[in-house]
N, C-alpha and C positions, 0 to 999 in steps of 0.2 A: 871796562872792569866790572860794572854791574851785570852786564850780559854774561861775562865769564862765571860769576858767582851763581847766577841763575842756572846756567848750563850745568854747572857742577852739582847743584842741589837736585836738579832733575835727573841727572845721571845716577846720583846716589840713591834717590828714591826708586828709580827703575831697577837698579841692581839689588836694592833691598827687597823689592817685590819679588824679583826672580828668585832671590835667595830664600825667601819665606816659602814660596811654592816648592822649591826643591827640598826644603826641610820636611815637607809633608810626605815625601816619598822616601822615608827612612826604612831601613831594614836591619834586623839583627844578623850577626854572624854566628852560626850554630854552636861552635865550641865555647862561646863566651856568654857571660850573664845576659839575660834578656834586656836589661835596662841599658845596655851598651849598643847603640845603633849607629849605622853608617848612613850618611846622606851626603849630598854633594853641594850643600848650601854654602860651603866655604869658597867654592869656585868664583861666584860673583864678588865676594869680598876680596879675593886675591886680585881679580881684574881691577877692582876699585883702588886697592892699595898700590898696585903697580902703575896705573894710569894716572891717578889723582893724588897719591900720597897716603901715608899711614892713617891719617885721621879719617879719610874717606872709607878705608877698609874697616876701621873700628866702628864707624857709624853704620855701615852695612851689617856688620855682626850684631850691633846693638838693636837696630830696627827690626831685623828678621826675628830676633828673640822676643822683643816686645810684642810684635804682631803674633807670633806663635803662642805666646802666653795668653794674649787677649782671646784668640780664637780657639785654642786647645785647652787652656787651663793647665793645672798641675796637680798630680796626685797628692802632693803634700800641702796644697793650699798656698804655698809660697813658691816663688819661681826658682827653686834650688837648681833644678835641672837646666833651666834656661841661663842662670848665672854661670853654671858649669860649662854649658855649650858656648856661651859668649867668651869665657876665659880660654876654653880650648881653641876657639877660632883665632883669638888675638895672639895666643902663644904660637899658632901655626903661621899666620900671615905676616907678623912683624919681622921675623928673621928673613923670610922670603923677600920682603920689600928692601930691607937694608943690604942683604947680599946682592940682590939684583941691581940696586942703585949703584953699587961699586963695580960690579961685573955685569954690564948690560949685554949679555950674550946667552945663548941657550945653555952653555956650560954653567954660567953664573946663576941662571934661573934653576937649573937642576940642582946645583949646590945649595941654593937657598931653600928649595923644597925639601931636600934631605935634612938640612939644619932645622928647618921649620917642623918637620916630622919629629926629630929627636927632641926639640924644645917642647913640643906639645906632649909627647909620650912621657918625658921625665917630669915636666912641670905638672901635668895632670896627675901623675902617680903621687907626687908629693902632696898636691893640693887635695886629692881624694883622701889621702891618709889623715891629714890634719884638719880638713874643713868640710869637704862636700859629703863624704859618707857619714861623718858624725851629724851633720845637718839633716840629711835624709832620715837617719834613725830617730833623731829628736822629733822632727815634724811629723813623721809617720807613727810616732809613739811605739816603736818596736825595740826589742833589745839590741843594743849596739854590738857590732862585730869588733872584737878587740884582739890585741896580741897577735899570736901566730896566725889565726884565721884571717885577720885583717891584712897582715903582711902577704899571706898566700894569695888573697883575693887581688891585691895590688900587683904582685909580681907575676902571677899566672893569668890574671884577667885583664886588668886595666892597662898595664904597660904594653903587653903584646897587641892588645886590641888597638890601642892608639897608633902603634907602629904600622899595623896592617892597614888601618883606616887612612893614615897619612900617605902610604904608598899607593892605595887605591886612588885617593884624590889627586895625588901627584901625577899618576898615569893619565887620568881623565884630563887634568889641567894641561899637561904637556901636549896631548892630542889636540886640544882646543887651541892652545897657544900657537902651535905650528900652523894651524889653518887661519889664525887671526893675527899673525905676527905683524904684518904691515899696519893693520888697523890699530893694534895695541900701541905700536911705536908712534903712530900719528897722534893718538890720544895722549900719550906721554909728553910729546913735544907741545901739544896744545895746552895741557893743564899744568905741567911741571916747569915750564920755562917762562 
């Protein structure tokens, strides 16, 4: 039992480190605002959630953002972007875990990834509207975007960006999953049984 806990902690630490490194290779998508960037750091968190359970995935999301904040800092002085990234990751990986737990097949995983993408896109649109964008403007001490301009930014920027980001990560994860399927199933049997 003790050995299992140690193995799980080591696996979470390794996946968090990989996730942190992947987070450094972020890039914007040209038609969207520059502060919206795609990275593949949710892939290790997905692996953690699927193989070790939801808490492991959440911890990978947390540790990668803490590490990135320590090493990269934040333009606001507060980790607003890191909290948003953590929330985005959790909204993405949790539906994938729960759907895949019920339907442990490629079809179930694909369904989970689509549900996770929609959850992330809709959830972050709402949270950006009521929480994250107001926090950014407050900490950066700039005039707040409100009303129609804010709605337009959400509907034409944040919502479609997160849908596209989700599908990009989904394609990368499915390619990875198909090549690692036996290993992932073996890890699930090891950690979740």
